[in-house]
N, C-alpha and C positions, 0 to 999 in steps of 0.2 A: 809659663802657656805654652800653648803652641801655636807658633807660628806656620801660616799657609800660604804658598807659592802657587800663584795661579800661573799655569804652563800649557799649552796646547802644544801637541804632536803637529808637524810638516803637514799641510794637507796637499795633495797633486788636485790639484781643478780640472775640473775634466774640459777644457779649452773649446767654446764655444764663436757660431762667428759673430765676430760684435764686441765678444765681453771684452765690459774694464771692469780692470783690476784697482781699486780705487783705498789706497791704505792712508788713513787719519792717525796721525803722529801728536799722542798728547803726554810726551816727556815727561813731563814736572810741572812741576807749580805756578803762579803769577807770582814771579818776584816779590822777593819780602812778601810777601798776603800769604803767604805755609798755609794761618790755620784759615782761609776760607777753603783748603783741599783743591782738590784735582779741578784742573779746568774744563776740565771734562761735566763735573758735576755739576756749575756753577747755577742757579735757578737762571732763567731768563725772565720768568713770568710765572704765573699758577700753573702750576702740571707741567710743565717744561723746562729740560734744561736744555744747555751749551752743546751735550751732544743728542738734545732727540732734535735742534734745526738744523744741526750739519749732515746727520742722516736722511732728513727730512728733504734737505737741499740733495743731496748725492741722488736718492730714489727718485726725486722730478724731475733731474736732469740725465738722466741715463737708462734708457728701458731693460738694459741687460748690464747689470753689474753684482760684481762681490765686491761686498766691504769688509775689511781687516783692518781691526783697528788695536793699534798699538802702546801701550802705554808702558810707564813703571812707576811712576808715585800716586799710592793707592789702586793700582790696577786692579786688585784683587772684588774692591765696589764698582769699579768698572764695570767689572764680566760678569758682574752677580746684576747689575742695572741693566745691564745687555742682554745679557740670556731671560730674565724675565721679561722684560718688554720685544725684544725682538724675537725670540726663538723661533716665528714662521717666516721668517726674510736670508737674503744670504749676507746672513754677515760673523765674522767670529771674532775671540782678542789672544791677542799675542801679549810676552809681558818682555820687557826688561829689565830684572835680575836687578842689574850692577845701572842702573842710570845713574846713582849720584857723582859714579866716576866715570861717566861715559857720554858722549854729545850726542845728541838727536844721529846723529847716522849707524849708533846702534841698535834702536828703537827701530830706527829704515829697515836694515841688516836682517832682522829679527821676520821682520815682515814679508820682506822680500822672499826669504826665504823657505815662507808657508805657503803659497804659491807657483807652479808652473803656467801659470797664464803671465804673458808679456808686452802687455800693452798694459800698462802701470799711469798711474795719476795718483800725485804724492800731496797730500795736502799737510800742511803744522794745523794742526788743530788750536794752536794759540791768534787764532785769527776770524773774524768774523766777516762771511759772504753770503750770499744766497743765491737761491738754486740759477738766478739767469746771469750773473758769472758765472758758471759752471756750462749752460748751455752753450756760450757764444764761444766757448771752445770746441773746434773745428776735429779735432783728435784723429787725425788726417797724418799728423808730421810732429816730430816732436818739439815740444811748445811750451812755455810758460808764461803768468797773467802777471802783465805787471801794468800801473794803474800810475795816471798824470791828475787824478783829482786833488784838490786842492783840499779836500775834506776830510782824508787820508792819514791817521798816525802812524804809517810805516816810517822805520827806521833803516832799512838795507836799498841801496840805488843800483838800477840800473844802468849799465849804456848798454846803447846798441848802434849796429853798424847798418847807416842809414842807405846803402849800398845795398848790402844784400840783405837788407832786415831782417838782422837775425841779429841773438846777446851777444855779446863781444867777451863781456863780464859781470861778476855779482859783486857789489861790496857795497861797503860804508859810504865809500867818499864819491860814489857813480852819480852822476845829476840827470842825466836823464828822464828816467821816471821812479817809479819805484817798485819795487819787489811784495808779489802779496803773496809770496813763502807757497807758489800752489803750480807741481809741473808735471809736464805729460812726457813720458818716454812710449818707443812707439818700439811694438816689435821686428825682428828681424837684428842686424849689427849696431845698433844703439845702445836695444835691449839685452846684447849680450857683453856689450863693455859697459852698463849701467851695473849690472852683476857683476862684474868684473870688481870693480871701485867698490862700490857698495860690501864686500865679500872680505874686501882687506882688511888686512888689519891698519892697514897705514891709515883707516877712515875711520877708527873705533871709536877718535874723542872728537870728530871734527865736526861743523854743523852743515845743515844739507845745501847752501850755496856753493861752496868748496864742492861737491859732489857737479855742481850745473857747471861750474871756470872749468873742473877738468874734462869732462864730456867736451866744452868746446872748444876750450885751447891746445888739448893733446891727443883728444882723440876726430879734433875735427866733424865733429858734428855739428849739425844747422840746429840752433834752436832758437822756433821763431819768436817770437813775443805777440801775445795778444792784451793786446789792451781791455782795462775792466770797462765798464760803462757807470759802475755804479761805485761807493766809496768802501772798497775795502778794506777792513781798521785793522788793529791788533789789539788782541781782549788784554785790559789793561786795567780790572778793576784795583778800587779800593775798599777797607770797609765800609761796610754801609751805603756805598752809590747802590743804586739803583739801573742795571745792566736791560734797558725796555729797549 
């Protein structure tokens, strides 16, 4: 049987004032629940999948936006779904064909190399959020979303420098608040350093928060916390669970 892989060529984005490039990453499947398929294509209710909810929130939050979907597991199914349903909006798909042997940062690298725009909002598709979560991000500086809500099931912590109100580091042991796995890199020097890190072989097998930590610690880039007023949650379904 012939195996088809979906790979798109690099696109030079025509940068316009205020354009935001949103990179939505569906790297793999839900842990221990491979039979459910890609997170992106899981139904949340009739005629609506997780990817539909994410795209709807992004489009309602930003007026001038391009969406790049970077996927690994079941990338061809995601591309087919997107190209059929969203053919009239500024959205495209890229594929990490080696997702089983690489980390989320490799899926991020492929997406970053597919745009020339440097105002980049990165979202891990494994989290659930709403349009208001994104709307409250100013996108005027480098920033990341955090949550202090007791209703969240996020597992990665964040420590914040209270004096400068910027991120100190992100890891599983940090205690100030939880990381929503959503961060924004502004154009200029931060974007240049971000691109250098992402395209480095050193980050091929790393996870998203390691990129943020490196930018903060080694490159001295201030990343401001934006506190979410909703309970952003990690998508963690089990068989037969209804995700309404």
